[in-house]
Every structure is written in structure tokens, then in C-alpha cells.
C-alpha positions in Angstrom: 156.1 237.3 34.0 156.5 239.2 37.0 153.6 239.9 39.5 153.6 243.0 41.2 152.8 243.5 44.8 150.4 246.2 45.9 152.3 248.9 48.0 150.3 248.6 51.0 151.0 244.8 51.1 154.6 245.2 50.1 155.2 247.8 52.9 153.7 245.3 55.5 155.8 242.4 54.3 158.9 244.5 54.5 158.1 245.6 58.0 157.4 242.1 59.0 160.6 240.9 57.8 162.5 243.8 59.4 161.0 242.8 62.7 162.1 239.3 62.3 165.6 240.3 61.4 165.7 242.5 64.8 164.4 239.5 66.6 167.1 237.2 65.1 169.7 239.6 65.9 168.6 240.0 69.5 168.3 236.2 69.7 172.0 235.7 68.5 173.4 238.5 70.9 171.6 236.6 73.8 173.3 233.6 72.7 176.8 235.0 72.8 176.3 236.6 76.4 173.3 235.4 78.7 171.3 238.4 80.0 169.7 236.7 83.2 168.2 239.8 84.3 165.4 239.9 81.6 163.1 237.1 80.1 162.9 234.3 80.4 165.4 234.1 83.5 164.4 237.3 85.5 167.1 236.5 88.0 166.0 239.8 90.2 162.2 239.4 90.2 161.4 235.4 89.7 160.3 233.5 92.8 163.0 231.8 94.6 163.1 228.0 95.2 165.7 227.3 97.6 166.3 226.3 101.3 167.2 229.8 102.6 163.9 231.1 101.3 162.0 228.2 102.9 163.8 228.7 106.3 162.8 232.4 106.2 159.2 231.4 105.6 159.3 229.1 108.5 160.6 231.7 110.8 157.9 234.2 109.6 155.4 231.7 110.3 156.8 230.7 113.7 157.5 227.2 112.6 161.3 227.8 113.2 163.5 229.8 115.6 167.2 230.8 115.2 169.2 230.6 118.4 171.7 233.4 119.2 175.0 233.1 121.2 177.3 235.6 122.2 180.4 234.0 120.6 179.0 233.1 117.1 175.7 235.1 117.1 173.2 232.9 114.6 176.0 230.7 113.1 175.4 227.5 115.0 171.7 227.7 114.6 172.1 228.6 110.9 174.2 225.5 110.3 171.6 223.3 112.3 168.5 224.6 110.4 170.1 224.4 107.0 171.8 220.8 107.8 175.1 222.0 107.2 177.8 220.1 109.0 180.3 221.7 111.2 183.0 219.3 109.9 183.0 220.8 106.6 184.7 223.9 108.0 187.2 225.5 105.8 189.2 228.6 106.6 190.3 231.3 104.2 192.5 234.3 104.8 192.5 236.1 101.4 190.5 239.3 101.6 188.1 238.0 98.8 184.9 238.5 100.8 183.0 241.8 101.3 183.9 241.6 104.8 187.4 241.8 104.2 188.2 244.5 106.6 188.0 241.8 109.4 189.9 239.0 107.6 193.6 238.5 108.0 195.9 235.5 108.3 195.3 235.5 112.0 191.5 235.9 111.6 190.5 234.0 108.7 186.8 233.6 107.4 185.2 230.3 108.0 183.2 228.7 105.4 180.8 225.7 105.8 178.8 223.9 103.0 176.5 220.9 102.1 175.1 219.9 98.8 173.4 223.3 98.0 174.1 225.7 100.9 177.3 227.9 101.7 177.8 229.7 105.0 180.4 232.1 105.9 181.4 233.5 109.3 183.9 236.2 110.2 185.1 236.9 113.8 183.3 240.0 115.0 181.5 240.0 111.6 178.4 242.2 111.0 176.6 239.6 109.1 176.6 235.7 108.5 177.0 235.2 104.8 174.6 232.6 103.3 174.3 231.6 99.7 172.3 228.8 98.1 171.7 227.1 94.8 168.3 228.0 93.6 166.7 225.4 91.3 165.7 228.1 88.9 168.0 230.9 89.4 171.5 229.3 90.3 173.3 231.3 93.0 171.4 233.3 95.2 173.1 235.4 98.1 171.9 236.3 101.5 173.2 238.0 104.7 172.0 237.7 108.0 172.5 240.5 110.5 174.6 239.4 113.6 172.3 241.1 115.9 169.9 239.4 118.3 166.4 240.0 117.2 163.0 238.4 117.7 162.3 237.8 113.8 166.0 237.3 112.2 165.8 238.1 108.6 167.9 236.7 105.6 168.3 239.7 103.3 168.9 238.8 99.5 171.6 240.6 97.9 170.6 242.7 94.8 173.8 243.0 92.9 176.7 243.4 94.9 177.9 239.7 95.2 177.4 239.3 91.4 180.3 241.3 90.5 182.4 238.3 91.6 179.7 235.5 91.5 178.5 236.0 87.8 181.5 236.1 85.5 183.5 234.0 83.4 184.8 232.3 86.6 181.2 231.0 87.2 180.5 230.0 83.7 178.8 233.4 83.0 175.9 232.7 85.5 175.1 233.4 89.2 177.2 231.1 90.9 180.0 230.1 93.4 183.8 229.6 93.0 186.8 228.6 94.7 189.7 231.0 94.1 193.4 230.5 94.7 195.6 233.5 95.3 199.0 234.9 96.4 198.2 236.6 99.7 200.2 238.5 102.4 199.7 238.1 106.0 197.2 240.8 106.0 195.2 238.7 103.6 195.7 241.2 100.5 195.8 239.3 97.4 198.7 240.1 95.0 196.2 240.1 92.2 199.1 241.2 89.6 200.7 237.8 90.2 197.8 235.8 88.9 195.0 234.1 90.3 193.3 230.7 89.7 189.7 229.4 89.8 190.2 225.9 91.0 188.1 222.6 90.5 188.8 219.0 90.2 190.5 219.7 86.9 193.1 221.9 88.3 196.8 221.0 89.1 197.4 220.5 92.6 200.2 223.3 92.7 197.5 225.9 91.8 195.2 225.2 94.8 194.1 227.0 97.9 196.4 230.0 97.9 195.0 232.1 100.6 193.3 229.3 102.4 194.2 227.0 105.4 194.6 223.4 104.6 194.6 220.5 107.1 195.2 216.9 106.4 197.8 214.6 104.4 198.6 214.9 100.6 202.0 213.1 100.5 204.6 214.6 98.2 202.0 216.8 96.3 202.4 220.4 97.2 199.7 223.3 97.1 199.6 227.1 97.9 197.7 226.9 101.1 198.8 227.7 104.6 201.5 230.3 103.2 201.4 234.0 103.2 203.8 236.2 101.4 205.6 239.3 102.6 205.0 242.0 100.0 208.9 241.8 99.1 208.4 238.2 98.1 208.0 237.0 94.5 205.2 234.4 94.0 208.0 231.8 92.9 209.4 232.4 96.3 206.4 231.0 98.0 207.5 228.2 100.4 205.1 225.6 99.6 207.1 223.0 101.7 206.2 225.0 105.0 202.5 224.6 104.0 202.4 221.0 103.2 200.8 218.0 105.2 199.7 220.2 108.2 197.1 218.6 110.6 197.4 221.3 113.5 196.9 224.9 112.7 197.5 226.1 116.1 201.0 227.2 115.3 199.6 229.4 112.5 196.5 230.9 114.3 194.2 230.8 117.3 191.7 228.3 116.4 189.7 228.6 119.6 187.0 231.0 118.1 186.0 228.6 115.4 183.4 225.7 115.5 186.2 223.2 114.5 189.9 223.1 114.6 190.3 221.9 110.9 190.1 223.3 107.3 189.8 219.9 105.8 191.4 219.2 102.5 188.8 216.8 101.4 186.1 219.3 102.2 188.2 221.8 100.0 188.4 219.2 97.1 184.7 218.4 97.2 183.8 222.2 97.3 186.0 222.8 94.3 184.1 220.0 92.3 180.8 221.0 93.5 180.7 224.8 92.8 181.7 224.5 89.1 179.3 221.5 88.6 176.6 223.7 89.9 177.5 226.5 87.7 177.4 224.3 84.7 174.1 222.9 85.6 172.7 226.6 86.0 174.4 227.5 82.7 172.6 224.5 80.9 169.4 225.5 82.3 169.7 229.2 81.4 170.9 228.2 77.8 168.0 226.0 77.3 165.4 228.4 78.6 166.8 231.1 76.6 167.0 229.0 73.3 163.3 227.9 73.7 162.4 231.5 74.6 163.8 232.9 71.3 162.6 230.1 69.4 159.0 230.9 70.7 159.5 234.3 69.6 160.5 233.4 66.1 157.9 231.0 65.7 155.3 233.6 66.6 156.9 235.9 63.9 157.4 233.5 61.2 153.9 231.9 61.8 156.0 228.4 62.5 154.2 225.6 64.7 154.5 226.4 68.4 156.8 223.6 69.3 159.2 223.9 66.3 162.7 223.9 67.5 165.3 225.4 65.4 168.7 223.8 64.7 170.5 226.6 66.3 168.3 226.2 69.5 169.2 222.4 69.5 172.9 223.0 69.0 172.8 225.7 71.9 171.0 223.3 74.2 173.4 220.3 73.2 176.6 222.3 73.6 175.6 223.4 77.1 174.7 219.9 78.3 177.7 218.3 76.7 180.0 220.4 78.9 177.9 219.6 81.8 177.9 216.0 81.3 181.7 215.8 80.7 182.4 217.5 83.8 180.0 215.2 85.9 181.9 212.3 84.4 185.3 213.9 85.5 186.7 214.5 82.0 190.2 216.0 82.2 190.3 215.5 86.1 193.9 216.1 87.5 195.5 212.8 88.5 196.5 212.8 92.0 200.2 211.8 92.6 199.9 210.7 96.1 197.1 209.7 98.7 195.1 212.5 100.3 193.3 212.1 103.6 191.4 214.6 105.7 191.6 215.1 109.5 188.2 215.6 110.5 184.8 213.8 110.5 183.8 215.2 107.1 184.7 212.4 104.8 182.8 209.8 106.8 179.7 212.2 107.3 179.8 213.1 103.6 180.0 209.5 102.3 177.3 208.2 105.0 174.6 210.2 103.2 174.6 207.8 100.3 172.2 206.7 98.4 173.6 203.3 98.4 172.7 200.2 96.0 172.4 196.8 97.2 176.0 196.1 97.1 176.7 199.2 99.5 178.1 201.3 96.6 177.5 205.2 96.4 178.4 207.8 94.2 179.6 209.5 97.4 182.4 207.3 98.1 185.8 208.9 97.7 188.9 207.5 96.2 191.7 210.1 97.0 194.6 208.0 95.8 194.5 208.7 92.1 191.3 210.8 91.8 188.5 212.4 93.9 185.7 209.9 93.7 185.6 206.0 93.5 183.0 206.0 91.2 183.5 209.0 88.6 180.2 210.4 88.2 179.1 213.2 90.3 176.8 212.8 93.3 175.0 216.0 92.0 173.3 214.1 89.5 170.9 213.5 92.5 170.4 217.1 93.1 167.2 219.0 92.9 169.0 221.5 90.8 169.9 219.0 88.2 166.5 217.3 88.2 165.0 220.6 87.6 166.7 221.2 84.3 164.2 221.9 81.6 163.1 218.8 79.9 165.0 219.2 76.5 168.3 219.5 78.6 167.5 216.9 81.0 166.4 214.3 78.3 169.7 215.0 76.4 171.7 214.6 79.4 170.4 211.4 80.2 170.8 210.3 76.7 174.3 211.3 76.7 175.0 209.6 80.1 173.6 206.4 78.9 175.6 206.5 75.7 178.9 207.0 77.3 178.3 204.6 80.2 177.0 201.9 78.0 180.3 202.1 76.1 178.6 203.0 72.7 180.3 206.4 72.9 183.9 205.9 71.9 185.3 209.5 72.2 188.7 209.7 73.4 187.8 211.9 76.2 186.0 209.5 77.9 189.1 206.9 77.9 189.4 207.6 81.6 186.3 205.5 82.3 187.3 202.0 82.4 184.7 199.2 81.7 184.5 198.6 85.3 184.0 202.3 85.9 181.1 202.5 83.4 179.4 199.3 84.5 179.7 200.2 88.3 178.1 203.8 87.7 175.4 202.1 85.5 174.4 199.7 88.2 174.5 202.2 91.1 172.2 204.8 89.1 170.1 202.0 88.1 169.1 201.2 91.8 169.6 204.7 93.3 168.3 207.3 90.6 164.3 206.5 89.9 163.9 209.4 87.5 167.0 208.4 85.5 165.8 204.8 85.6 162.3 205.8 84.4 163.8 207.7 81.6 166.0 204.7 80.5 162.9 202.5 80.6 160.6 204.9 78.7 163.3 205.3 76.3 163.5 201.5 75.8 167.0 201.3 76.8 168.5 198.4 79.0 170.4 199.8 82.0 
């Protein structure tokens, strides 16, 4: 026997399901392409949590003062206040900055960095470029006018930088990247000849086009230190001329810069770090978005508030799987010869630790066959990683333990030897309290 539904009730039911369908379509659309300008990310309007914002607050409160000098403006003082080492200096001559008018192969842009801050300086530039990794928002971009004033102000970018810094090259989120291009002597890239976004997975031969590179790398060849004439074809690039250079003075006047190097090890770590941070941001955004849309659907369907859909779980785990693989150097390019920098950068980077009782650290480099001695990224200690939403962080810790303990047998982790896995586990056990607490709470034995 069929039971009829009163017209009014039937209408309300239809409208309710129509509303759910609309929400479901919106959720699936958001999963395909993140919209970080709206809920739950609110990139433009959410409060910032980063070191540049903290420095600005200290300046406003009178607790910090930026010093000015005629040669470099606020550059030295910015580096000091943000704990960015001068030894990290890298020089890039491709016109891939918004201050491109002032950049040539004779006047490259200088970039300095630490674990979460990037600083760019151009000779006679209008501004110092500063960007940072925000725990909640990913890459956030600022400029500081190069004019002496009583209260210097970091001005946050409102969209111009995201043209390049929020694309497929940055995992689809606001972030940072290292770009390798074919460039002429004026610094103009030949985009039609192809470009490369590089990280530790990139072949050596694709790296550092449009950059200066100092240090040794044996028989390996890269694209750095070489500018093309407009009549040249990319295949005519003389890679040999740019190889194993320790002194840039024959290529440009280095006296205006804070250091004389564009250190190859700094470049390699910059490549690794930028994409790692992008993947952390992606995992955070995907998790927050998945939980947000689950909340909408839970309200619409009268489900328990803490109900998590299978699609949300898959979405979170997919993003975290990509991140964990990257942190463990899956698909890393195998070096064919030893690499050595020619500045204090490597020693200063390594000295930061933390170290276990045997003096081991995830910041120790290898540079013979791979980037790091112990193949787990030091960014696992970062505030950005530790600020991941709980479902993402918990899953990341579970995956890391599964892989490092040897219970994960997937072929893509074959590069991790038994010694590698044991060493990384032991280092994390002694140096990462949050991770150790999770392992203890989960009743696993690290």
C-alpha cells in the first residue's frame, strides 16, 4: 500500500534535498580546486601568524627598531631581526620578480632565507621584498619601502604576488617556488623555450637557469651562470662555461652584495624547502576544507556533528600521503658526483640541530648521492607542520611510523635502507617531543 505525502510536507522535503544537492555540488567543486579566499581559509581576511607580522608589531610597540644604511637600506637590519643568515645569499638574474626593471645579469637580485622567511633585495630597488610561511595561510608576501622613516612598515601584498605564487607550481596554494629558465643577458626569460619548477626530485641539468651558482659539483652540469644571446637556441647553452665556479667576479661586480657567493647548497635546500612548505599548506587547506564541507552536510542531513564522510577522509589522506612522501625524499634525484658549497652556509645550517645523544641531526647534509644524510626533512620540526589540523597531523604521524618502522612495504620507499629508517626513528624519538607523545599515546614503540 502506498502512503501519500501531504503536499506541504512533500514540498519541504524536496526543497531540503535540493539544498543538500547544491551543497554537495559546491563541496565537490571545492575539492577539485581550492578556493582559499573564502571559508574556511579566508586568506585575505584571516589573522596572520608569522614572524614578519610579529616584527611589525614589535616595531609599532617600540620594542624593535630597524636600522637604515645608505648602501642597502633596511636589508641588513631586516635579516638580523628575522634571523636570516647572510651566508644563505643566492643571486638570480632572470626577470622573474616584480622589480624586474632593475634586474640584469650584471645586477642580479639577492635572495636570503631561513626555515620560514625569504628576503629579496635589488640594487637601487624601491622595496625590500619579504615573504614568510604563515602557520594558517601558507605563503604571505610583504614589501618594505626603501626610504628611511621613523616607523618602517611591512605592507602585505593583496594579490599581485599570487599571480605566480598560487598556481600549480606551488601545489595550488599561496607559496614559494624556485624557477629555472633560459634567460638572456638582460635577464629576460625565453618562456617559449620551457621553464622548470625545481626541487630535490629535479634532474641536475634542469636546475638554476637564470641563477648564479657557486661551489663545486663535479661532472654534473646545470643551467646556472650562463646567459643566452637572443639568437641562441636553448640546446646551444654552454653548460660547461657555468660549471664549478667559485668566484663570480668575472661575471659581475659582487661588491654591492652582502656576500660574494650564490651558494649551491643553499640553492638545493631552498628547492627542497619551498615545495615541502607548499605541500604542508596544501594538506592543511585540504583538511580544513574537507572538515568544513562535512560540517555543512552534517547540519543539512541531521548527522552527528563529528561525523566524517569517506570522501573527506580520502581527501585528507591523499594530501597527507603526498606530503609524507616528499618529506621522506621519495623520487629524489640521485646525485652523480659530490657537491660542496663555498660559503659558511652549510656549517651554519647544520649547527642549528636539534641533535640526538649521538650527535645526529636531520639537518646534516650528505651531498654525495643525496641531499640529506638522514632522509627525513628537517621541516618536520617546523611550526607550520606542527600546526596542521589534528586529523592531518595524526595521519601524518601514523604514516611516518608505519614507513620508518618497516611495516610499510610499498616499493616507493625502497630508497630507505634499514639503517636509514632506524636512524631517523631514533633521531625523532629524542628530538621531536610532539611526535614521541603521539607514538606513546598510540601505544607504538619507537
